[in-house]
N, C-alpha and C positions, 0 to 999 in steps of 0.2 A: 572679652566684650563686657561681661557682667561685672568684672572687677572694678571697672570705672565707676560703677554705680554705688559701690559700698559706701555707706555713711551718708548718702544723699537723703535729704529730708523732702518728702513729696506729699502734697495733699491732693486727694482725688475727690472732687465735688460732683456728685451725680445722684439724682433721685432714684436711680435703679440700683437696688440692692445687689443684683447680679453683677453689674459693671463694677461697683465698688469692691465687692468681694474678690472678683477675678483680678482686678488691678492690684489690690492689696496683697493677694497671695503671690502673684508673679514678682511684684516689687520687693516684698519681704524676703523671698527666697534669694533675690539678687543682693540682699544686704542693705536695702533702703529702709529708712524710718518712714512709715506710712501713717498719715493722718487722713481720716475720711470725714466728709460732711454730706448731709442729705440735700442741701440746696445752698444757693448763694448767701442767703441770710445767715444760715447756720455756719457757713465757712468764715465769715468775716472776723469773728472773735477768735476762731482757731488760727487763722493766719496771723493775727496780731500777737497771739500767745506763743506760737511755735516758729514763726518766721521761716516758712519752707523755702527750699532752694528752687523747686519747680512746682507749678500749679496746673493740674488738669481740671478743666471745668466743662461740664455738659452744657449745651446751649439751651435745650428745652427743659426747664425746671419750674416748679411752682414758686410763688412769692417773688424771687429775684432770679431772672433768667441769666444764662451764661454771658450774654453781651453786657448786661447791666453790672454783673459781678466783675467781669474783666475791666470794664471802664472804671469802677470804684477802686480796684486794685491798682491800676495803672495811674490813676489820679492821686494816689497816695505816695508822697515823696520817698517813704521807706521801702516801698515795694515796686516802684515803677520799673526797676531793672530786673525784677523777678520774672523769669520766663512763664508765660501763660499759654497752655496748649488747649485749644478748644476741642471738645468731643461732640460729635454729631452723628446721628443715624443717616443724615442726608449728606451726599457728597456733592453739594451744589456750589457753583461758582459764586452765587449770591451770598451764601452763608460764609464762604471763605473771605469774600471781600468785606462783608460786614464785620467779621472777626478782626480783620486787619485794621479797619477803621477804629475800633474800640481798643486797639493795641495788642491783640493776640500775636504771639510769636510763631505759633504753628497750629496745625489742624490735623486731627485724627478722625477717620470715619469709623463708627462702630458697626459691627463688632470688629475690634482690632486684634491682630495677632500679637504674640509675645515679641516677635521680631519688630513689628511696627511700633509697639509701645517702647521697647528698649532703644530703638533707633531714634525716636523722637526725644527720649531722655538724653541719649548720648550727645546729641547736638548741643545740649545746654549744660551737661554735667561738667565738662572741662571748663566752661565759662564760669560757672558758679564756684567751683573749687579754686580756680586760679585767682578769683577776686577776693576770696576769703582770707 
C-alpha cells in the first residue's frame, strides 16, 4: 500500500502544528516529499514553487480559509487538476457540500488515522503518477 506513495509530493496546509507534524511524519515514512504551510496565504507561494501532486487543506484557518484556498488553487489553470483534500474537525454534510462547490476532490475528518490519510492519498496517487 505505502509503496504507491513513494516520491509523491504532498503539501499539508493547516494552522495546527500537531496536524502538520503528524501528517508530515506519516507521509515522510511512506516515502512522500512533504511540504507544510501554516495557512492558505502561506501555501500559495509554496504550491507555485513546488507544484505538489496532492494538496491537503484545513478548512478553518486564519487569513485565507480552506474554501478560499481551494477556490484559488482550482481557478489556476496550472493546478486545477491537482487533487485537493479538505481537512476538517467537523464531519458535516454542509462542509462537504461547500468543499465540493469550491472544487475539493475529497474530505477527511480530523483527527484522521494513518489508514484514512493513506486511503485518501491512494485514490489520487495513481492518477498523478500516470499523468506525469
